[in-house]
PDB file of N, CA, C and O in Angstrom:
ATOM      1  N   UNK A   1      92.708 126.759 108.375  1.00  0.00           N
ATOM      2  CA  UNK A   1      92.143 125.925 109.455  1.00  0.00           C
ATOM      3  C   UNK A   1      93.237 125.740 110.546  1.00  0.00           C
ATOM      4  O   UNK A   1      94.430 125.662 110.253  1.00  0.00           O
ATOM      5  N   UNK A   2      92.838 125.684 111.631  1.00  0.00           N
ATOM      6  CA  UNK A   2      93.790 125.490 112.949  1.00  0.00           C
ATOM      7  C   UNK A   2      93.717 124.127 113.271  1.00  0.00           C
ATOM      8  O   UNK A   2      92.868 123.376 112.790  1.00  0.00           O
ATOM      9  N   UNK A   3      94.742 123.721 114.219  1.00  0.00           N
ATOM     10  CA  UNK A   3      94.721 122.341 114.777  1.00  0.00           C
ATOM     11  C   UNK A   3      93.636 122.219 115.703  1.00  0.00           C
ATOM     12  O   UNK A   3      93.137 121.099 115.807  1.00  0.00           O
ATOM     13  N   UNK A   4      93.173 123.160 116.399  1.00  0.00           N
ATOM     14  CA  UNK A   4      92.104 123.123 117.335  1.00  0.00           C
ATOM     15  C   UNK A   4      90.770 122.858 116.509  1.00  0.00           C
ATOM     16  O   UNK A   4      89.895 122.110 116.943  1.00  0.00           O
ATOM     17  N   UNK A   5      90.673 123.520 115.289  1.00  0.00           N
ATOM     18  CA  UNK A   5      89.305 123.371 114.551  1.00  0.00           C
ATOM     19  C   UNK A   5      89.347 121.929 114.172  1.00  0.00           C
ATOM     20  O   UNK A   5      88.300 121.283 114.227  1.00  0.00           O
ATOM     21  N   UNK A   6      90.503 121.342 113.778  1.00  0.00           N
ATOM     22  CA  UNK A   6      90.518 119.926 113.326  1.00  0.00           C
ATOM     23  C   UNK A   6      90.178 118.991 114.363  1.00  0.00           C
ATOM     24  O   UNK A   6      89.398 118.066 114.135  1.00  0.00           O
ATOM     25  N   UNK A   7      90.781 119.193 115.640  1.00  0.00           N
ATOM     26  CA  UNK A   7      90.483 118.519 116.832  1.00  0.00           C
ATOM     27  C   UNK A   7      88.914 118.512 117.124  1.00  0.00           C
ATOM     28  O   UNK A   7      88.325 117.469 117.407  1.00  0.00           O
ATOM     29  N   UNK A   8      88.330 119.653 117.041  1.00  0.00           N
ATOM     30  CA  UNK A   8      86.947 119.883 117.275  1.00  0.00           C
ATOM     31  C   UNK A   8      86.146 118.933 116.462  1.00  0.00           C
ATOM     32  O   UNK A   8      85.148 118.432 116.981  1.00  0.00           O
ATOM     33  N   UNK A   9      86.471 118.633 115.252  1.00  0.00           N
ATOM     34  CA  UNK A   9      85.752 117.797 114.342  1.00  0.00           C
ATOM     35  C   UNK A   9      85.827 116.373 114.752  1.00  0.00           C
ATOM     36  O   UNK A   9      85.007 115.570 114.306  1.00  0.00           O
ATOM     37  N   UNK A  10      86.796 115.998 115.604  1.00  0.00           N
ATOM     38  CA  UNK A  10      87.011 114.686 115.964  1.00  0.00           C
ATOM     39  C   UNK A  10      86.539 114.197 117.251  1.00  0.00           C
ATOM     40  O   UNK A  10      86.182 113.032 117.427  1.00  0.00           O
ATOM     41  N   UNK A  11      86.540 115.260 118.310  1.00  0.00           N
ATOM     42  CA  UNK A  11      86.178 114.874 119.723  1.00  0.00           C
ATOM     43  C   UNK A  11      84.719 114.352 119.963  1.00  0.00           C
ATOM     44  O   UNK A  11      84.491 113.718 120.994  1.00  0.00           O
ATOM     45  N   UNK A  12      83.685 114.599 119.020  1.00  0.00           N
ATOM     46  CA  UNK A  12      82.578 114.015 119.280  1.00  0.00           C
ATOM     47  C   UNK A  12      82.368 112.536 119.087  1.00  0.00           C
ATOM     48  O   UNK A  12      81.675 111.807 119.797  1.00  0.00           O
ATOM     49  N   UNK A  13      83.059 112.204 118.034  1.00  0.00           N
ATOM     50  CA  UNK A  13      83.157 110.673 117.671  1.00  0.00           C
ATOM     51  C   UNK A  13      84.113 109.965 118.556  1.00  0.00           C
ATOM     52  O   UNK A  13      83.836 108.843 118.977  1.00  0.00           O
ATOM     53  N   UNK A  14      85.260 110.580 118.869  1.00  0.00           N
ATOM     54  CA  UNK A  14      86.349 109.819 119.581  1.00  0.00           C
ATOM     55  C   UNK A  14      86.339 110.279 121.023  1.00  0.00           C
ATOM     56  O   UNK A  14      87.308 110.800 121.577  1.00  0.00           O
ATOM     57  N   UNK A  15      85.034 110.019 121.649  1.00  0.00           N
ATOM     58  CA  UNK A  15      85.058 110.413 123.163  1.00  0.00           C
ATOM     59  C   UNK A  15      85.925 109.448 123.922  1.00  0.00           C
ATOM     60  O   UNK A  15      86.209 108.368 123.403  1.00  0.00           O
ATOM     61  N   UNK A  16      86.388 109.789 125.189  1.00  0.00           N
ATOM     62  CA  UNK A  16      87.274 109.099 125.991  1.00  0.00           C
ATOM     63  C   UNK A  16      88.419 108.653 125.180  1.00  0.00           C
ATOM     64  O   UNK A  16      88.828 107.514 125.404  1.00  0.00           O
ATOM     65  N   UNK A  17      88.976 109.318 124.322  1.00  0.00           N
ATOM     66  CA  UNK A  17      90.231 109.148 123.479  1.00  0.00           C
ATOM     67  C   UNK A  17      91.244 110.274 123.794  1.00  0.00           C
ATOM     68  O   UNK A  17      91.006 111.387 124.263  1.00  0.00           O
ATOM     69  N   UNK A  18      92.346 109.772 123.456  1.00  0.00           N
ATOM     70  CA  UNK A  18      93.468 110.809 123.676  1.00  0.00           C
ATOM     71  C   UNK A  18      93.798 111.361 122.105  1.00  0.00           C
ATOM     72  O   UNK A  18      94.256 110.595 121.257  1.00  0.00           O
ATOM     73  N   UNK A  19      93.530 112.673 121.848  1.00  0.00           N
ATOM     74  CA  UNK A  19      93.514 113.277 120.578  1.00  0.00           C
ATOM     75  C   UNK A  19      94.598 114.268 120.623  1.00  0.00           C
ATOM     76  O   UNK A  19      94.745 114.975 121.620  1.00  0.00           O
ATOM     77  N   UNK A  20      95.390 114.361 119.561  1.00  0.00           N
ATOM     78  CA  UNK A  20      96.573 115.457 119.537  1.00  0.00           C
ATOM     79  C   UNK A  20      96.442 115.868 118.109  1.00  0.00           C
ATOM     80  O   UNK A  20      96.393 114.961 117.278  1.00  0.00           O
ATOM     81  N   UNK A  21      96.379 117.060 117.720  1.00  0.00           N
ATOM     82  CA  UNK A  21      96.496 117.502 116.228  1.00  0.00           C
ATOM     83  C   UNK A  21      97.515 118.705 116.227  1.00  0.00           C
ATOM     84  O   UNK A  21      97.452 119.668 116.992  1.00  0.00           O
ATOM     85  N   UNK A  22      98.560 118.480 115.150  1.00  0.00           N
ATOM     86  CA  UNK A  22      99.440 119.401 115.027  1.00  0.00           C
ATOM     87  C   UNK A  22      99.468 119.887 113.591  1.00  0.00           C
ATOM     88  O   UNK A  22      99.187 119.114 112.675  1.00  0.00           O
ATOM     89  N   UNK A  23      99.803 121.151 113.374  1.00  0.00           N
ATOM     90  CA  UNK A  23      99.780 121.586 112.006  1.00  0.00           C
ATOM     91  C   UNK A  23      99.104 122.993 111.992  1.00  0.00           C
ATOM     92  O   UNK A  23      98.665 123.562 112.992  1.00  0.00           O
ATOM     93  N   UNK A  24      99.083 123.492 110.659  1.00  0.00           N
ATOM     94  CA  UNK A  24      98.201 124.792 110.542  1.00  0.00           C
ATOM     95  C   UNK A  24      98.140 124.879 109.053  1.00  0.00           C
ATOM     96  O   UNK A  24      98.878 124.230 108.311  1.00  0.00           O
ATOM     97  N   UNK A  25      97.235 125.703 108.662  1.00  0.00           N
ATOM     98  CA  UNK A  25      96.933 126.008 107.224  1.00  0.00           C
ATOM     99  C   UNK A  25      96.067 124.782 106.652  1.00  0.00           C
ATOM    100  O   UNK A  25      94.881 124.606 106.928  1.00  0.00           O
ATOM    101  N   UNK A  26      96.801 124.000 105.852  1.00  0.00           N
ATOM    102  CA  UNK A  26      95.967 122.823 105.230  1.00  0.00           C
ATOM    103  C   UNK A  26      96.773 121.372 105.470  1.00  0.00           C
ATOM    104  O   UNK A  26      96.403 120.330 104.929  1.00  0.00           O
ATOM    105  N   UNK A  27      97.785 121.453 106.251  1.00  0.00           N
ATOM    106  CA  UNK A  27      98.542 120.206 106.503  1.00  0.00           C
ATOM    107  C   UNK A  27      98.531 119.814 108.036  1.00  0.00           C
ATOM    108  O   UNK A  27      98.874 120.672 108.850  1.00  0.00           O
ATOM    109  N   UNK A  28      98.167 118.607 108.449  1.00  0.00           N
ATOM    110  CA  UNK A  28      98.016 118.257 109.801  1.00  0.00           C
ATOM    111  C   UNK A  28      98.486 116.830 110.096  1.00  0.00           C
ATOM    112  O   UNK A  28      98.432 115.949 109.238  1.00  0.00           O
ATOM    113  N   UNK A  29      98.976 116.618 111.411  1.00  0.00           N
ATOM    114  CA  UNK A  29      99.239 115.362 111.936  1.00  0.00           C
ATOM    115  C   UNK A  29      98.304 115.132 112.965  1.00  0.00           C
ATOM    116  O   UNK A  29      98.279 115.898 113.929  1.00  0.00           O
ATOM    117  N   UNK A  30      97.420 114.039 112.874  1.00  0.00           N
ATOM    118  CA  UNK A  30      96.521 113.590 113.872  1.00  0.00           C
ATOM    119  C   UNK A  30      96.985 112.370 114.523  1.00  0.00           C
ATOM    120  O   UNK A  30      97.297 111.349 113.910  1.00  0.00           O
ATOM    121  N   UNK A  31      97.018 112.511 115.762  1.00  0.00           N
ATOM    122  CA  UNK A  31      97.364 111.344 116.723  1.00  0.00           C
ATOM    123  C   UNK A  31      96.254 111.094 117.638  1.00  0.00           C
ATOM    124  O   UNK A  31      95.799 111.946 118.401  1.00  0.00           O
ATOM    125  N   UNK A  32      95.786 109.756 117.522  1.00  0.00           N
ATOM    126  CA  UNK A  32      94.666 109.377 118.325  1.00  0.00           C
ATOM    127  C   UNK A  32      94.926 108.078 118.862  1.00  0.00           C
ATOM    128  O   UNK A  32      95.323 107.180 118.120  1.00  0.00           O
ATOM    129  N   UNK A  33      94.723 107.883 120.181  1.00  0.00           N
ATOM    130  CA  UNK A  33      94.793 106.766 121.080  1.00  0.00           C
ATOM    131  C   UNK A  33      93.226 106.412 121.415  1.00  0.00           C
ATOM    132  O   UNK A  33      92.600 107.197 122.128  1.00  0.00           O
ATOM    133  N   UNK A  34      92.651 105.342 120.951  1.00  0.00           N
ATOM    134  CA  UNK A  34      91.255 105.129 121.184  1.00  0.00           C
ATOM    135  C   UNK A  34      90.988 103.580 121.224  1.00  0.00           C
ATOM    136  O   UNK A  34      91.578 102.802 120.475  1.00  0.00           O
ATOM    137  N   UNK A  35      90.074 103.202 122.132  1.00  0.00           N
ATOM    138  CA  UNK A  35      89.657 101.737 122.206  1.00  0.00           C
ATOM    139  C   UNK A  35      88.700 101.553 120.973  1.00  0.00           C
ATOM    140  O   UNK A  35      88.279 100.419 120.741  1.00  0.00           O
ATOM    141  N   UNK A  36      88.337 102.595 120.177  1.00  0.00           N
ATOM    142  CA  UNK A  36      87.433 102.404 118.975  1.00  0.00           C
ATOM    143  C   UNK A  36      88.104 101.683 117.904  1.00  0.00           C
ATOM    144  O   UNK A  36      87.478 101.067 117.041  1.00  0.00           O
ATOM    145  N   UNK A  37      89.496 101.760 117.957  1.00  0.00           N
ATOM    146  CA  UNK A  37      90.351 101.194 117.011  1.00  0.00           C
ATOM    147  C   UNK A  37      90.552  99.601 117.204  1.00  0.00           C
ATOM    148  O   UNK A  37      91.021  98.918 116.293  1.00  0.00           O
ATOM    149  N   UNK A  38      90.190  99.085 118.379  1.00  0.00           N
ATOM    150  CA  UNK A  38      90.402  97.644 118.653  1.00  0.00           C
ATOM    151  C   UNK A  38      89.879  96.757 117.656  1.00  0.00           C
ATOM    152  O   UNK A  38      88.718  96.869 117.263  1.00  0.00           O
ATOM    153  N   UNK A  39      90.681  95.867 117.215  1.00  0.00           N
ATOM    154  CA  UNK A  39      90.217  94.811 116.191  1.00  0.00           C
ATOM    155  C   UNK A  39      90.193  95.475 114.771  1.00  0.00           C
ATOM    156  O   UNK A  39      89.661  94.840 113.861  1.00  0.00           O
ATOM    157  N   UNK A  40      90.665  96.554 114.548  1.00  0.00           N
ATOM    158  CA  UNK A  40      90.582  97.174 113.221  1.00  0.00           C
ATOM    159  C   UNK A  40      92.213  97.376 112.723  1.00  0.00           C
ATOM    160  O   UNK A  40      93.104  97.661 113.523  1.00  0.00           O
ATOM    161  N   UNK A  41      92.424  97.186 111.337  1.00  0.00           N
ATOM    162  CA  UNK A  41      93.566  97.351 110.807  1.00  0.00           C
ATOM    163  C   UNK A  41      93.789  98.821 110.426  1.00  0.00           C
ATOM    164  O   UNK A  41      92.879  99.629 110.615  1.00  0.00           O
ATOM    165  N   UNK A  42      94.867  99.169 109.940  1.00  0.00           N
ATOM    166  CA  UNK A  42      95.239 100.650 109.698  1.00  0.00           C
ATOM    167  C   UNK A  42      94.207 101.192 108.732  1.00  0.00           C
ATOM    168  O   UNK A  42      93.614 102.232 109.019  1.00  0.00           O
ATOM    169  N   UNK A  43      93.951 100.527 107.567  1.00  0.00           N
ATOM    170  CA  UNK A  43      92.926 101.363 106.602  1.00  0.00           C
ATOM    171  C   UNK A  43      91.586 101.647 107.235  1.00  0.00           C
ATOM    172  O   UNK A  43      91.043 102.729 107.010  1.00  0.00           O
ATOM    173  N   UNK A  44      91.021 100.749 108.009  1.00  0.00           N
ATOM    174  CA  UNK A  44      89.671 101.059 108.585  1.00  0.00           C
ATOM    175  C   UNK A  44      89.798 102.120 109.652  1.00  0.00           C
ATOM    176  O   UNK A  44      88.844 102.849 109.925  1.00  0.00           O
ATOM    177  N   UNK A  45      90.909 102.210 110.228  1.00  0.00           N
ATOM    178  CA  UNK A  45      91.164 103.301 111.284  1.00  0.00           C
ATOM    179  C   UNK A  45      91.209 104.676 110.544  1.00  0.00           C
ATOM    180  O   UNK A  45      90.576 105.671 110.898  1.00  0.00           O
ATOM    181  N   UNK A  46      91.972 104.601 109.561  1.00  0.00           N
ATOM    182  CA  UNK A  46      92.017 105.817 108.753  1.00  0.00           C
ATOM    183  C   UNK A  46      90.699 106.298 108.072  1.00  0.00           C
ATOM    184  O   UNK A  46      90.384 107.478 107.922  1.00  0.00           O
ATOM    185  N   UNK A  47      90.061 105.337 107.728  1.00  0.00           N
ATOM    186  CA  UNK A  47      88.674 105.677 107.077  1.00  0.00           C
ATOM    187  C   UNK A  47      87.679 106.173 108.105  1.00  0.00           C
ATOM    188  O   UNK A  47      86.724 106.837 107.702  1.00  0.00           O
ATOM    189  N   UNK A  48      87.820 105.902 109.453  1.00  0.00           N
ATOM    190  CA  UNK A  48      87.138 106.469 110.416  1.00  0.00           C
ATOM    191  C   UNK A  48      87.335 108.027 110.631  1.00  0.00           C
ATOM    192  O   UNK A  48      86.438 108.831 110.885  1.00  0.00           O
ATOM    193  N   UNK A  49      88.560 108.270 110.494  1.00  0.00           N
ATOM    194  CA  UNK A  49      89.139 109.757 110.611  1.00  0.00           C
ATOM    195  C   UNK A  49      88.709 110.400 109.422  1.00  0.00           C
ATOM    196  O   UNK A  49      88.071 111.445 109.551  1.00  0.00           O
ATOM    197  N   UNK A  50      88.971 109.911 108.158  1.00  0.00           N
ATOM    198  CA  UNK A  50      88.703 110.653 106.926  1.00  0.00           C
ATOM    199  C   UNK A  50      87.265 110.970 106.879  1.00  0.00           C
ATOM    200  O   UNK A  50      86.873 112.030 106.391  1.00  0.00           O
ATOM    201  N   UNK A  51      86.434 110.052 107.389  1.00  0.00           N
ATOM    202  CA  UNK A  51      84.858 110.181 107.134  1.00  0.00           C
ATOM    203  C   UNK A  51      84.576 111.520 107.889  1.00  0.00           C
ATOM    204  O   UNK A  51      83.755 112.309 107.422  1.00  0.00           O
ATOM    205  N   UNK A  52      85.254 111.789 109.061  1.00  0.00           N
ATOM    206  CA  UNK A  52      84.907 113.087 109.782  1.00  0.00           C
ATOM    207  C   UNK A  52      85.528 114.380 109.172  1.00  0.00           C
ATOM    208  O   UNK A  52      85.071 115.497 109.415  1.00  0.00           O
ATOM    209  N   UNK A  53      86.589 114.154 108.372  1.00  0.00           N
ATOM    210  CA  UNK A  53      87.281 115.263 107.889  1.00  0.00           C
ATOM    211  C   UNK A  53      86.976 115.471 106.295  1.00  0.00           C
ATOM    212  O   UNK A  53      87.539 116.369 105.670  1.00  0.00           O
ATOM    213  N   UNK A  54      86.137 114.665 105.743  1.00  0.00           N
ATOM    214  CA  UNK A  54      85.907 114.551 104.462  1.00  0.00           C
ATOM    215  C   UNK A  54      85.425 115.964 103.847  1.00  0.00           C
ATOM    216  O   UNK A  54      85.981 116.429 102.852  1.00  0.00           O
ATOM    217  N   UNK A  55      84.488 116.539 104.417  1.00  0.00           N
ATOM    218  CA  UNK A  55      83.992 117.926 104.014  1.00  0.00           C
ATOM    219  C   UNK A  55      85.115 118.888 103.786  1.00  0.00           C
ATOM    220  O   UNK A  55      85.192 119.618 102.798  1.00  0.00           O
ATOM    221  N   UNK A  56      86.022 118.840 104.812  1.00  0.00           N
ATOM    222  CA  UNK A  56      87.113 119.928 104.812  1.00  0.00           C
ATOM    223  C   UNK A  56      88.230 119.492 103.739  1.00  0.00           C
ATOM    224  O   UNK A  56      88.952 120.293 103.145  1.00  0.00           O
ATOM    225  N   UNK A  57      88.254 118.215 103.599  1.00  0.00           N
ATOM    226  CA  UNK A  57      89.361 117.913 102.615  1.00  0.00           C
ATOM    227  C   UNK A  57      88.696 118.087 101.102  1.00  0.00           C
ATOM    228  O   UNK A  57      89.440 118.349 100.157  1.00  0.00           O
ATOM    229  N   UNK A  58      87.432 117.950 100.934  1.00  0.00           N
ATOM    230  CA  UNK A  58      86.927 118.106  99.658  1.00  0.00           C
ATOM    231  C   UNK A  58      86.825 119.677  99.281  1.00  0.00           C
ATOM    232  O   UNK A  58      86.824 120.042  98.106  1.00  0.00           O
ATOM    233  N   UNK A  59      86.747 120.506 100.281  1.00  0.00           N
ATOM    234  CA  UNK A  59      86.717 121.869 100.115  1.00  0.00           C
ATOM    235  C   UNK A  59      88.086 122.484 100.011  1.00  0.00           C
ATOM    236  O   UNK A  59      88.212 123.653  99.645  1.00  0.00           O
ATOM    237  N   UNK A  60      89.077 121.755 100.313  1.00  0.00           N
ATOM    238  CA  UNK A  60      90.583 122.318 100.272  1.00  0.00           C
ATOM    239  C   UNK A  60      90.967 122.858 101.502  1.00  0.00           C
ATOM    240  O   UNK A  60      92.141 123.221 101.577  1.00  0.00           O
ATOM    241  N   UNK A  61      90.109 123.024 102.686  1.00  0.00           N
ATOM    242  CA  UNK A  61      90.595 123.446 103.778  1.00  0.00           C
ATOM    243  C   UNK A  61      91.616 122.715 104.263  1.00  0.00           C
ATOM    244  O   UNK A  61      92.599 123.291 104.729  1.00  0.00           O
ATOM    245  N   UNK A  62      91.534 121.362 104.227  1.00  0.00           N
ATOM    246  CA  UNK A  62      92.595 120.518 104.596  1.00  0.00           C
ATOM    247  C   UNK A  62      93.130 119.803 103.313  1.00  0.00           C
ATOM    248  O   UNK A  62      92.373 119.208 102.546  1.00  0.00           O
ATOM    249  N   UNK A  63      94.445 119.895 103.131  1.00  0.00           N
ATOM    250  CA  UNK A  63      95.140 119.316 101.947  1.00  0.00           C
ATOM    251  C   UNK A  63      95.806 118.005 102.284  1.00  0.00           C
ATOM    252  O   UNK A  63      95.732 117.059 101.500  1.00  0.00           O
ATOM    253  N   UNK A  64      96.441 117.925 103.404  1.00  0.00           N
ATOM    254  CA  UNK A  64      97.116 116.709 103.833  1.00  0.00           C
ATOM    255  C   UNK A  64      97.007 116.410 105.232  1.00  0.00           C
ATOM    256  O   UNK A  64      97.090 117.276 106.104  1.00  0.00           O
ATOM    257  N   UNK A  65      96.804 115.072 105.473  1.00  0.00           N
ATOM    258  CA  UNK A  65      96.537 114.564 106.948  1.00  0.00           C
ATOM    259  C   UNK A  65      97.515 113.441 107.114  1.00  0.00           C
ATOM    260  O   UNK A  65      97.451 112.473 106.356  1.00  0.00           O
ATOM    261  N   UNK A  66      98.312 113.506 107.951  1.00  0.00           N
ATOM    262  CA  UNK A  66      99.134 112.303 108.351  1.00  0.00           C
ATOM    263  C   UNK A  66      98.504 111.735 109.688  1.00  0.00           C
ATOM    264  O   UNK A  66      97.986 112.478 110.521  1.00  0.00           O
ATOM    265  N   UNK A  67      98.593 110.302 109.835  1.00  0.00           N
ATOM    266  CA  UNK A  67      97.929 109.907 111.030  1.00  0.00           C
ATOM    267  C   UNK A  67      98.639 108.797 111.746  1.00  0.00           C
ATOM    268  O   UNK A  67      99.245 107.946 111.093  1.00  0.00           O
ATOM    269  N   UNK A  68      98.595 108.762 113.059  1.00  0.00           N
ATOM    270  CA  UNK A  68      99.138 107.946 114.056  1.00  0.00           C
ATOM    271  C   UNK A  68      98.111 107.611 114.925  1.00  0.00           C
ATOM    272  O   UNK A  68      97.840 108.318 115.895  1.00  0.00           O
ATOM    273  N   UNK A  69      97.400 106.386 114.602  1.00  0.00           N
ATOM    274  CA  UNK A  69      96.153 105.881 115.151  1.00  0.00           C
ATOM    275  C   UNK A  69      96.508 104.612 115.809  1.00  0.00           C
ATOM    276  O   UNK A  69      97.008 103.686 115.170  1.00  0.00           O
ATOM    277  N   UNK A  70      96.227 104.537 117.240  1.00  0.00           N
ATOM    278  CA  UNK A  70      96.570 103.414 117.917  1.00  0.00           C
ATOM    279  C   UNK A  70      95.532 103.069 119.078  1.00  0.00           C
ATOM    280  O   UNK A  70      94.755 103.913 119.526  1.00  0.00           O
ATOM    281  N   UNK A  71      95.591 101.745 119.524  1.00  0.00           N
ATOM    282  CA  UNK A  71      94.668 101.387 120.509  1.00  0.00           C
ATOM    283  C   UNK A  71      95.414 101.720 121.765  1.00  0.00           C
ATOM    284  O   UNK A  71      96.610 101.996 121.672  1.00  0.00           O
ATOM    285  N   UNK A  72      94.770 101.721 123.026  1.00  0.00           N
ATOM    286  CA  UNK A  72      95.379 101.953 124.291  1.00  0.00           C
ATOM    287  C   UNK A  72      96.485 100.970 124.631  1.00  0.00           C
ATOM    288  O   UNK A  72      97.407 101.338 125.358  1.00  0.00           O
ATOM    289  N   UNK A  73      96.440  99.788 124.159  1.00  0.00           N
ATOM    290  CA  UNK A  73      97.526  98.685 124.367  1.00  0.00           C
ATOM    291  C   UNK A  73      98.690  98.976 123.501  1.00  0.00           C
ATOM    292  O   UNK A  73      99.848  98.820 123.888  1.00  0.00           O
ATOM    293  N   UNK A  74      98.364  99.402 122.319  1.00  0.00           N
ATOM    294  CA  UNK A  74      99.517  99.771 121.353  1.00  0.00           C
ATOM    295  C   UNK A  74     100.250 100.769 121.686  1.00  0.00           C
ATOM    296  O   UNK A  74     101.433 100.811 121.347  1.00  0.00           O
ATOM    297  N   UNK A  75      99.691 101.704 122.378  1.00  0.00           N
ATOM    298  CA  UNK A  75     100.231 103.126 122.929  1.00  0.00           C
ATOM    299  C   UNK A  75     101.186 103.011 124.073  1.00  0.00           C
ATOM    300  O   UNK A  75     101.989 103.909 124.325  1.00  0.00           O
ATOM    301  N   UNK A  76     101.090 101.791 124.840  1.00  0.00           N
ATOM    302  CA  UNK A  76     101.904 101.554 125.930  1.00  0.00           C
ATOM    303  C   UNK A  76     103.321 101.256 125.598  1.00  0.00           C
ATOM    304  O   UNK A  76     104.131 101.030 126.497  1.00  0.00           O
TER     305      UNK A  76
END
């Protein structure tokens, strides 16, 4: 799987968000700045991302995902 393929799985849900994905093979770093994270703690934010990647994680296409998930105000 490529970083672009992982990003494609995220863009429909995280519209109007800044999304960066690094990595290749089965290990990725996902960085998202989104207003959708407002009022949510770290675990619910991660759950939002994992929900979109779950099929690829279950199949083994993605083995490891590190995440940096921030609101726009946190990113400033």
